[in-house]
C-alpha positions in Angstrom: -45.1 42.1 -43.0 -41.5 40.9 -42.6 -40.2 37.8 -44.3 -36.8 36.4 -43.6 -35.3 33.7 -45.8 -32.1 31.9 -44.8 -30.2 29.1 -46.3 -26.7 27.6 -46.1 -24.9 27.0 -49.4 -21.5 25.4 -49.5 -19.9 27.3 -52.3 -17.7 30.3 -52.7 -19.5 33.5 -51.8 -18.7 35.2 -55.1 -20.2 32.3 -57.1 -23.4 32.2 -55.0 -23.7 36.0 -55.3 -23.6 35.8 -59.1 -26.1 32.9 -59.1 -28.6 35.0 -57.1 -28.1 38.3 -58.8 -27.3 37.6 -62.5 -30.4 37.2 -64.7 -28.8 34.6 -67.0 -27.7 32.5 -63.9 -31.1 32.8 -62.3 -32.7 31.3 -65.5 -30.4 28.3 -65.1 -31.5 27.3 -61.5 -34.8 28.9 -60.8 -37.7 26.4 -61.4 -40.5 24.9 -59.5 -39.7 21.4 -60.8 -38.0 19.7 -63.7 -41.0 20.4 -66.0 -40.8 24.2 -65.4 -38.2 26.8 -66.3 -37.5 30.5 -65.9 -37.7 32.1 -69.4 -36.7 35.7 -68.4 -35.3 37.5 -65.4 -34.5 41.1 -64.5 -32.5 42.2 -61.5 -31.9 45.8 -60.5 -29.5 46.0 -57.6 -29.8 49.6 -56.4 -31.7 51.6 -53.9 -35.3 51.4 -55.1 -34.5 48.4 -57.3 -36.7 45.5 -58.4 -36.6 41.9 -59.4 -38.8 40.2 -62.0 -38.9 36.8 -63.5 -41.1 34.7 -65.7 -41.7 31.1 -65.0 -43.4 28.7 -67.5 -44.3 25.1 -67.8 -41.9 23.5 -70.4 -45.0 22.2 -72.3 -46.3 25.7 -72.7 -49.5 25.0 -70.8 -49.1 27.8 -68.2 -46.8 30.6 -67.2 -46.7 33.6 -64.9 -44.6 36.7 -64.1 -43.6 37.4 -60.6 -42.3 40.6 -59.2 -40.5 41.5 -56.1 -40.5 45.2 -55.6 -38.1 46.0 -52.8 -36.5 49.1 -51.4 -32.9 48.4 -51.1 -31.8 50.3 -48.1 -28.1 49.6 -48.2 -25.6 47.7 -50.3 -23.2 46.8 -47.5 -20.7 45.0 -49.7 -20.5 43.1 -52.9 -22.4 40.2 -51.3 -24.7 41.6 -48.6 -27.8 43.7 -49.1 -30.2 45.2 -46.6 -33.8 45.7 -47.8 
């Protein structure tokens, strides 16, 4: 199955790249709603790398890990990946 996700973000490319690839930055913005938050994140930007985060309800009632296992085929530049 192939999934393509596209979005337009009006910010400097370097800032957006860091937000999407730095675990501490991901924890700041990645949430389902205001009553959820990401408590941990792991990003491995390399061929054969992976991505993992944990999202939890702020009241502690529920939480889950989610993994994206991807095969990074090529790191074209500092802000473009093919996988």
